[in-house]
C-alpha positions, 0 to 999 in steps of 0.5 A: 554550362553543365549542371550535376542535377543529381547532387544540386541542393539534394536533401535527405528525406524524412522518414515518417517517424521523425515527421511527428509534427505533420499529423498532430494538430487539425488543420482548417485546410487539411494535409493529405492522407499519406496512405493514399500516397505512392508507397514507399515515398517519404516526407521531405523537409526542406527549407522554404521562403513561406509568406507569414503576413502580407507585405512583410519579408518572406521567413526562411524556415524548415518544412515538410513537403508530404508525398505526392499523391496519385497523378502529382509529382514531386519536384526539386526546385533547382532555380526559380524567378520572381514575378510581379504576379508573386509581389502583387498577391504577397501584398494582398489580405484575405481572400487571395492573400491567405497566410501562411503560403510559399509563392513562386511560379517560375521555376526549373527543376528535377523530378524527384518523385511521383505518385501513382498513375504518373507515366508521363515523367519519371524521376530524373527528369528535368521539368518546368512547372506553370500555373496553366494546367494542360491535362491533355483530355479535355474538350479545350486542351484537345482542341487547337482554338484554346489553352484554357483547359476546362478540367483544371481551369485558372485560379488562385486556389491554395491547395492541391487542384485534384485533391484539394489538400495541402502538401506543406507543413511547417515543424509545428503542423501548421498546414502552409498554402499553395500558390498557383498550383507550383509554389516554387520558394521551397527546395521541395515543391509537389505539382499536379502532373497537368501542370508540368513540362518535361524539358531537355536537361541541355537548356539552362535552368535560369533560361528555362525558368523564365517560360514558367511565365512571363517570358513566354506569357509575352511572347506568346501573346504576340505569337499565338493570340495576336498572330502578328503579321510580317510587316505589322505596326504593334503598339506596347502599352507598359515596358516591364519584363511581360511588355518587353516579352512582347517586343521580342514576340513582335520581333520574332512575327516580323512587324515592322514597327514596334511603338512602346509606350511607358511613364518611366523614359528609363526604360526606353534604352533597355525596351530598344534592345528587345526590338522596340522602333518607337518610343513614346513617354506617356506622361509628356504628351500634354494636351493629347491623350496616347490614343490620339498620338498613336493614331497620328503616329501610325496613320489611324491606328496600330494594327495589334495594341498589347495592354501589359499594365493592368488598368482598365483606362489603358485597355481603353486607350488601346482600343482608341489607337487600334485600327478600324477593320481589322485591329486587335487589342490584347490585354494581358494586365491584371486589374484589382479584381471587379474592375470594371471595363467601359467600351463605347458601343458604337466603337464596337458595332462600327469599327470591326475592332477585336478586343481579347485577353491572353492568359499565358499568351494563348500558349499550350504549356506541353507543345508550345513550350518546346517551340519556344525552347527550340527557338532559343536553342536556335538563337531566334528567341533572346531569353539572356537578356530578361535576366538581370540579377542573380542571387542566392535563395537565402537572398529572396527578399533582396529580388522583391526589392530588385523587383519593387523598385524597377531595378530588374527584369527578372530575378533568378534565385538559385536554391543551392546559394 
């Protein structure tokens, strides 16, 4: 399919004289000093789906998006997809649930303008924004051993990472907060260049946006973090989008057994399409624990266990059925803040197992995403089956309902519909 990125959901820029509302009140978090932005780039008015109150439907309203400052990029969003992290934060109250806020962090877009000292991308480039920085300068980004940028560490901050200010205001001049440095539930957004990946415009937008977070995280966890070996056995706790993406990654790596564990049997038929070879209903085990059953099924434990739900108790179960000597337990799910994980000391000392976290699947955004795109174009990585629904921007709250009710994997939201 060919996409005309030059005309899709484009809106005329707003001149400064028309944007008096931006500079009137004082803010708790300041808007950028527009004198420090790139000369000639104006504020833009566009539609955004704003979270005004935790857990309540997003409000589609007109907002003002300021010009990008130094090392920042303003992006016209073509499409975005909804992730469980968006829903989790949408439900929260202060401090993580600060409002008003523009959520969304899985997207595909076109560069509309750049700030000073941006050489990596230019106007018209097609890009994927991510929540993970890849600055290319710090020790971690220069190393092959980590994808955790130390210059711009992962944060739930509500402002831009480099300048500490917002680029969004409503038409009354109130500052609107950012989310995961992306905020893709807006027709236009501003993203630091460290979080922007230039991609081939040939890749379909509704597939490319999946690589901003969830699908890339699961595939990367199997490929990069765990380094799943051919012929190995994998156990996946939780068969949502992340768990199914782990299954897809394990399939690509050549795992011979992929055991899916979930409490919802309705997910099992879908899981088979992603390479899951055996299924375990954790709600019907009677007097045995999940780890006991997995140990029996595998003759001593799985080579790799992935926790994709975000429950400390499931991490314990995953670790308990991870094979001694070389087994790895990979933690992908997100628990509530402050949750404590308790493990038996001697299980760690005497069993030779490894437990590790995986943020964005261990992927380095600006290099590894191109590998995933290559696999997709070569028909090795199957992205199509993750997209179960596609809707227009005006129906964005419907996407929340679908995901909350477990009726979709990924719902793609088109900004021009």
